[in-house]
Every structure is written in C-alpha cells, then in structure tokens.
ZADO-891895 format. One record per residue: x, y, z negated of N, C-alpha, C, O, CB in turn. Coordinates in steps of 0.1 Angstrom, whole numbers, plus 5000, padded with zeros to 4 digits. Glycine has a CB too. Layout:
# ZADO-891895
XYZXYZXYZXYZXYZ/...
END
This chain:
# ZADO-891895
501049865002500049984999500850125002500750205011499449984982/501650124993503050224991503450265006503250385010504550134983/504150145014504650165024503550225035503850305044505350045026/502350185032501450245044501350395039501650485048499750165047/501150435029501250615025502450665028502450785030501150675010/503550595028504450655033504550715050504950815056505450575030/503950585055504050625068502750705072502650745084504250495077/502250715067500750815070501050955076500650985087499950865055/502051055064502551155071503251185086503251275094503351185063/503751055087504751015099503551015113503551075124505550845095/503050935109501750935120500751055123500351085134500950845117/500551105111499951235113500651345121500151405131499851275101/502051355114502951415127503051405139502851495148503951395128/503351245140503351215156502051225166502151265178503651065158/500651205159499851235163499551395166498851445175499151175157/500051465158499651615159500851685170500651795175499651695142/501751605171502751655180502351635193502551725201503951595179/501751505196501451485207500151565213500051585225501351365207/499351605203498151675205498551835212498051895221497251665189/499551865206500252015208500752015221500752115228501652055197/501351895224502351905239501251905244501052005251503451775245/500051815244499151805255498351935257498151995268498251675252/498151965247497552145245498552235258498252285269498052225225/499952235248500752315259500652325272500352425278501652285260/501052165277501052135292499752195298499852275307501151955295/498552145293497352215296497352365302496852415313496652215285/497952435290497952565290498852615298498952725302497952625277/499952515302501052565312500652535328501052595338502552465308/499752445328498952405340498152545346498252605356497852285334/497352555335496352685341497052805345496752885354495352735331/498152825336498852935342499552935355499653025364499752965334/500152805355500852755370499752805380500052905387501052575372/498652735382497652755391497052905392496952965403496652665386/496752965381496753115383497753195390497453295396496853165372/499053135387500153245394499853215410499653305419501953205390/499753075411499953005427498853065432499153125443499752835429/497553085429496453125439496553265435496053335444494953045437/496953335425497053515429498353525437498353625445497253635412/499453455438500353505446499853465461500053545470501853435442/499153345464498653345479497653435482497453465494498053215483/496953485471495753585474496553745478496053815486494653595458/497553755471498153895475498953885486499253985492499053955465/499353765490500053785505498953785516498953855526501253655510/498153725513496853715523496753875527496953935538495253655514/496353935513495854065512496754155523496454215533496054115496/497854145517499054215524499154215537499354325543500154185521/499154125542499054045555497854135564498054215574498553865552/496554095558495354155567494954335568494254395576493954095561/495754365557495754535555494354575552493654485548496154625569/494054665552492654755553491554715564491754665575493154895557/490254735560489154685568489354725579489954835580487754715565/489054665588489154725604490354715609490554785619488754865607/491354655604492854625612493054495621492654395616494154605600/493454505630493454435642494654305639495354325628493754545657/494854215645495854125642496854075655496154035664495154015637/497554065655498753995667498553825664498353795652500754045663/498553755674498853615674499753565663499453475656499453585686/500953635662501753605652501453625637502053575628502853665655/500553725636500153765623499153645619499053595608499453905624/498453625629497253515627497653375622497253315613496553495641/498453345630499653185627500153215612500053135604501353165639/500853345610501253335598500353345585500553305574502153435597/498953425590497853385579497353255577497053205566496653465581/497353175590497353015589497652965580496952915572498052945596/499152975579500352915574499852925558499752825552501852995578/499653055552499553095540498353035531498252995519499453245542/497253055543495853025539495752835534495252765525494653075555/496452815543496052635543497452585535497452465530495752545563/498852675535499852565529499552495518499952375520500952615526/499052515507498652475497497252355493496652315483498552585493/497252315511495752225511496752095513497852085519494452265526/495952005507496551875509495251785516494351705511497251825492/495651835534494651745542494451605546493551545552494751765552/495651565540495651395539494851315530494451205533496851345535/494551415516493551365506491851415511490951335510493951455490/491851535517490651565519489951465534488851425536490851715520/490851465540490351345551489951225548489051175553491251315562/490951155536490351035532489151045526488250955527491050975524/488951155519487251155511486651155524485751065526486651315500/487051245535486151265546485651115552484451095553487051365557/486551015554486250925558485850785549485550675554487150915565/485950815537485450735530486050625531487350625528484350725533/485250475534486050355533486350315548486550195551485250225524/486250415556486750385570488250405568489050345575485950485583/488450485561490050525559490850395558492050395562490350635545/490250275553491250185549490750085562491149965561491150125532/490150115573490149995579490850035596490849955606488449925579/491250155594492150205606493450195606494050205595492050325609/493850185615495450165617496250305614495550405616495950115634/497550315608498350415605498250525618497750635615499850355603/498450505628498350585642497150645638497150765634498250475658/495950585638494450665637494350735627493550825628493350585637/495150725612494950765603495550915608494851025609495450685593/496850905612497651035613497051145624497151265624499050995618/496451055635495651115645494351215640494051315646495150995654/493751155629492651165625492451295615491651395616492251035620/493751265602494151385599494651525607494151635604495051345593/495751505620495851595624494751685630494851805628496551555629/493651635638492451695643491851745632491451855635491551615651/491651705619490651715609491851835603491351925610490251565598/492551875598493351975595493052085605492452185602494651935594/493652055619493452145628491952245630491952365631493752055638/490952155630489552235630489652295617489352415618488152145632/489852255604489852355592490552485592490152585588490352285581/491752465598492952585596492252685607492252805603494852525601/491552665620490952755626490152785619490352895617490652735637/488952755613487852785607488352915595487753025594487352635601/489252875588489852915576490053055582489753135574491152815571/490453115594490753245600489653295609489753395616491953235607/488653215608487553315619486953435609486153515614485953205626/487053445598486353575595487253605580487053565569484253555593/488153685584489453705576488853835566489453865555490853745588/487953895570487353995559486953925545487053985534486054075565/486453805546486253765534487453745522487253735510485653665538/488853735532490053735521490153875514491053895506491553705528/489153985517489554095509488954075495489354145486489054225515/487953985494487053975483488253975466489253905464485953825486/487654045459488554045447488153905439486953875438488254205436/488853845434489153705428488853675414489953675408490553675429/488153655407488253665393488153505388487453435396486853775387/488653465380488953305372487853295361487753385353490653285363/486853165361486553105352487053005346488253005342485753095353/486152885343487152775339487852715343487352645351487052715335/489252695340490352575343490252485340490452505327491552575341/490052355342490052245334491352155339491252115351488552175334/492252135332493252075334493651945326493851945314494052165333/493551835335493651675325494651615333494551565344491951555324/495751615327497351565330497651595348497851715350497451355326/497651535356498151605370496851655377497051665390499051485380/495751675372494351685379493751835372493751855360493351535375/493351925383492752005376491252075386491152085398493952105371/490152125376488852185382488952325380488952365368487552135375/489152425390489352555389487952615395487552585406490552585397/487152705385486352785392486652935391486952995381485052755388/486452985406486853105406485553185414484753115421488253115413/485253345413484653395422484953525427485353635423483653395418/484653465443484953625451483953715453482853685455485353625463/484353845452483253965449483654035461484854055462483354065435/482554065471482754095479481554175484480454125485483154005484/481854355486480554425488479254375479478154345482480254415502/480154365466478854355457478054205458476954175453477754475462/478854155465478053985464478953895458480153905460477553905479/478353805450479353735439479253585447478153545449478753745420/480353515450480553345457481353285449482553305448481253325473/480653205443481453095433482253005441481552915447480552995424/483653005441484652905447485252865439485952925431485352935456/485152675443485952615433486952535440486852515452485052535422/487952485432489152405437489052285427488952275415490652505437/489152165437489952025427491452055434491852105445489151805433/492251995422493052035429494451925418494251895406492952225431/495451895423496551805420498051825418498651875426496551745426/498651775406500151875409500451695414500051585410501351985390/501551735426502451645433503951715433504151825437501751615449/504651625428506251635425506351785421507151855427507251575439/505651815411505951955404504852065409504752175403507552015407/504052045419503752165429502052135428501752015428504552145448/501152205426499852205428499052235441499052335448499552275419/498352125442497852125458496252135458495752065449498451985467/495552195465493952165467493652045477494052035489493252305473/492751955468492351825472490951855481490751805492492051725457/490351935475488851995479488352115476488752165465487851925472/487752195482487252335479485652335481485052265489488052445491/484952435471483652425474483352595473483852685466482752305461/482252615485482452735487480652755486479952705495483452775502/479752845473478552845469478352675469477552635477477652935479/478852585461478852455457478752375467478352265462477852435450/478952375480479252295494480652305493481452395494478652365508/481152125489482652095490482552055507481752005515483351965478/484052125506484152125524484251935527483651885536486052235532/485251865519485451715523484051655520483651595530486651625513/483251665510482051585510481351635519480651545525481251575498/481151765524480351825536480651715546479951615548480951985541/481551735550482351635563481751495561481051445570484351625561/482151445550482051295548480651265554480551155560482151265532/479551355552478451295553477751305567476851235572477651355544/478551415573478651405589479051305596478251235602479451495595/480551275594481251205598480551045599480350995610482451235590/480250985585479650875582478350875590477850765596479450855567/477750965590476650935602476950905616476250835623475751035603/478050985621478450945633479350825636479250745645479151055637/479950805627480550655627479250555626479550445632481550635613/478150565620477150465621476550435632476350325635476250485613/476150555642475450545649476250515664475850435673474750655647/477350595663478450565673479650515674480150485684478750645677/480050485663481450425662482550545657482250655657481750365679/484050495651484850585653485650635661486250745658485150575648/485650575672486150635683485250745692485650835699486550515692/484250725689483350815692483350955683482851055688482150745692/483750965673483951075661484951125666484951245666484051045646/486051055670487451095673487351175684487851295685488450975677/486451115695486651205708485751325707485851415715486151115722/484651345693484351465689485251545686485451645692483651455680/485751505677486751605671487951655681488551765679487351545659/488151575689489151615699488751765708489351865709489351495710/487551725712486451815718486451945709486552055714484951735717/486351935697485952035690487152105688487052225691485151985678/488252075683489652115678490052195694490452305693490951965672/489852135706490352245719489552335720490052445723490452185733/488352315719487352405717487952565711488252675716486352325708/487852505697488552625688489752675691489852795690488752585674/490852605696491852665699491652755710492552825715492852585702/
END
C-alpha cells in the first residue's frame, strides 16, 4: 500500500505533463494554422491590388500557385472518387488527380474579388495532426462561412477539403462523380473531366 502511495504523485505528475504537452501542441498547431492562412491571405491581397485592378497572365499564374499551394489535391481526389479510387490503376489515379486539380485551380481564380474579403477566425480544433478550422469571409457586408479540414504532413499544414457556405468541395464532387460512374462508368467520367479542363483553360 505504501508503495502505491509513493507512486501516485509520480503517476499524477506524468499524466499532468502529458496533458500539458498535448495542450501546448494544440495551441501551437492553432497558431501555425493562423500564421499560414494569414500569410497566404496577405500575399493574395497584395497581388490582386485594389478593386478594379487588371491582371497579366503572369500574375494570374502566380495567384493560382499562392491560392492552391497548400491544398492537397490527392487527398481531395481520393475523397471525391470514394471506393473507385482503390479499383483504378496508379496511372489512372495520377491522371484523375491532375484533371481534378486543374479544374479546381482554374475555378479558384475565376472571381478574384472574393479574395479581397476580410477574414476572421472562429473555432480551430486541433487533434494530433488533424484540424478543423472555422473562418468567416466578410465582403460588402456579406458574411460567408469558410471551413477547412487540414492535416499536418512532414511538419507542414495542408488543406484536405474546404467548405463555402457549408458546401464541402470534395464531398460535392463525390456525389456528382459517383452518379456519373454508376450511370456511364469511370472512363466516361474521365472523358467529361478532360473536356471540362480543356474548356476552362
């Protein structure tokens, strides 16, 4: 009994230390995410300039990189394809991810004015190497909720899905893609994406 009593303070201290470490890591993760998104937001705002600005092709390409650089399109593509992802070849996966990312990248710069919005942060829940980030974009007195699912990969946070007005990007595409695959097959989906990507470019 005496031995147990002697070990109780040590056990309590270890538990407290682990809890404190987890809290510090979560707090650190939150700040890392805020810093990352703030830096990205500032870079975009500096590049697009005031309302009414025009953009060269070089500027649009630079904007495309900044806007999409922290997005993990492979993870989003896997969510969008669901179980089909595991049934196709490596070559088909690579081609699909390339087409999928091309379409979203082009869409991301179709309306550059939205990146002039003021961004405020809500809850940021960090659990290990995963995080759910709530933000609000405010433009012309219109408040739009923008949510991010993020993961830490090799020490860097990346976006694995995002939602605008509670519509998740990968999930939205998943429903559309699965309907096409059921009706016409995967090859037909790929042909449709190729046509769409060419049209957008």
